[in-house]
N, C-alpha and C positions, 0 to 999 in steps of 0.2 A: 460253404455248401448249404443249400436250402434244406431245412428239416422237413421231411415228408410225414404227413399224418393222414389218417383216414384212407380215402381212396386215391390220394395223390401219389404219383409214382414217377420214376425217372427211367428212361429206356437205357438199358445196358449197352445197346449197340450204337445209338446216335447221341445219347446224352440229353435229349430233349425232356422237358418236364411236362407232365399231363395232369389235368385236374381230376381225372378218374381213370379207373382201369378200363372202362368202356372206351374212352378216347385213346388210351394207349393201345388197346387191342386193334382199334380201327386204323391206327397209323402204320401197323405192320401189314405188308401186302405180300402176296405170292403164295406158293405151295408150301406145305409143311414137310413134304418129303425131303429127306436128306439127299437123295439122289438128284432131285430137281435143282436144288440149291438156288431157288428163285426168291427166297424171303428177303425183303428189304424194307427200310423205313421210308415213309413219305418225307420228302424234304420240306422245310418250312414254306417254300414258295408253292409247293403242291398243296399243302394244307390251307394256305391262304386262298388260293384259287378255288378250293372246294368249300370256302365259307367258314373255315375254322378261325378262331380268334384266340388271343392271349388274355387269360384272366389275370388281373393284377400285374400284367406285363411279364408274366413268367410261365404260367401254366396253360398249355394248349387245351382248348375246348372244341368239341365238334359243334356243327351248327345245330340249332334248335330242331328237335325231332318233330315230325308231323304226328297228328293224332293217330293215323293208321299204324305208324311205327310203334307208338306207345301201346296201342291195343295189342299188337302182335307180341311185344315184349311181356306184357302182363299175362298173355295166354300161352307163351312159348315154353314155360317151364324153366326159363333162364332165371334162376333164383337171384343171382346178384343184380342183374339189371331190372328185374321186376321190382325189387325193393327201391331202386333209384327212381322209378316212375310212379310208384303207388301213391 
């Protein structure tokens, strides 16, 4: 089993590895409501179609973010992701 350090994580639902909590959070889709029961993981094929790639052949990474997305993160109060883009 891969040793996870820093922001790297493994999804407990699908078992895929992610290079950051940002990428992990983005791969989970659907409503949070327990009644809706719509939460699901993006499949590897869906992530590839969306421009994601595998770092070191193991860890999924989201596509490079645009400047407007980075500015929004810096100004959003999202402490974790603001540190990643500062």
